[in-house]
C-alpha positions in Angstrom: -30.6 -29.4 -3.2 -26.8 -29.8 -2.8 -24.5 -27.5 -4.8 -22.2 -29.0 -7.4 -18.4 -28.6 -7.2 -18.6 -25.7 -9.7 -21.3 -23.9 -7.8 -19.4 -24.3 -4.5 -16.4 -22.6 -6.0 -18.4 -19.5 -6.8 -19.6 -19.1 -3.2 -18.3 -16.3 -1.1 -15.8 -17.4 1.6 -18.4 -16.9 4.3 -20.4 -19.7 2.7 -17.5 -22.0 2.1 -16.7 -25.0 4.2 -13.5 -25.3 6.1 -12.2 -28.1 3.8 -12.6 -25.8 0.8 -10.8 -22.9 2.6 -7.7 -25.0 3.1 -7.3 -25.4 -0.7 -6.9 -21.7 -1.2 -3.3 -20.5 -1.6 -2.4 -17.7 0.9 -1.5 -14.5 -0.9 1.7 -12.9 0.2 1.4 -9.2 0.8 4.9 -8.1 -0.1 4.0 -4.7 -1.6 3.0 -3.1 1.6 5.2 -0.2 2.5 4.6 1.7 5.7 6.4 4.7 7.1 6.5 4.5 10.9 7.5 8.2 11.2 4.3 9.3 9.2 1.5 11.1 11.0 -0.9 8.7 9.3 -1.6 5.8 11.7 0.1 2.5 10.8 -3.2 0.5 10.7 -4.5 3.0 8.1 -1.4 2.8 6.0 -1.6 -1.0 6.0 -5.3 -1.0 5.1 -4.8 1.5 2.3 -1.9 -0.5 0.8 -4.1 -3.7 0.8 -7.1 -1.8 -0.6 -4.9 -0.4 -3.4 -3.6 -3.8 -4.3 -7.1 -5.2 -4.4 -8.3 -2.3 -6.5 -5.4 -2.9 -9.0 -6.3 -6.6 -9.1 -2.9 -7.5 -7.6 -4.9 -9.5 -5.1 -7.8 -11.3 -6.9 -11.3 -11.6 -5.3 -11.6 -14.7 -3.2 -7.9 -14.8 -2.3 -7.0 -15.8 1.2 -4.7 -13.3 2.9 -1.9 -14.2 5.3 -2.8 -14.3 9.0 -2.7 -11.2 11.1 0.3 -12.6 13.0 2.2 -13.4 9.8 1.6 -9.9 8.4 2.5 -8.2 11.7 5.8 -10.1 11.8 6.6 -9.3 8.2 5.9 -5.5 8.8 7.4 -5.5 12.2 4.3 -4.0 13.8 2.0 -5.2 16.6 -0.7 -7.8 15.8 -3.3 -5.3 17.1 -2.2 -2.8 14.4 -2.8 -5.4 11.7 -6.1 -6.4 13.4 -7.3 -2.8 13.2 -6.4 -2.6 9.5 -8.3 -5.8 8.7 -11.3 -4.5 10.7 -11.3 -1.3 8.7 -11.1 -3.3 5.5 -13.9 -5.6 6.6 -16.1 -2.6 7.5 -15.5 -1.2 4.0 -16.3 -4.6 2.4 -12.8 -5.0 0.9 -12.3 -8.3 2.8 -14.4 -10.9 4.5 -13.3 -12.3 7.8 -14.3 -15.9 8.5 -13.7 -17.0 12.1 -11.4 -20.0 12.3 -10.7 -19.9 8.5 -9.1 -16.7 7.6 -9.5 -13.4 5.8 -10.5 -13.3 2.1 -10.7 -10.6 -0.5 -14.4 -9.7 -1.0 
């Protein structure tokens, strides 16, 4: 049995089709503040800032986040640093990463 349009909208991003993913607006992550001189690793600061925004509902569930490259450029850090932050968030079920589609708030 095929899902109706309403049922499809309630699916988690991992279950969504690529066509549906393109309809999602990418959430800008402007509230992230990192301190490069801090002893706390940058990837952890980034992950904690995103997690805090999710917890406060500043970033709603199902929202598509900007790409790792975009966020790295915005924060002036290496893409690998952002990748580590996203991996940490995925391991803690804060985000869902969909290869070829993007990263979504869980």
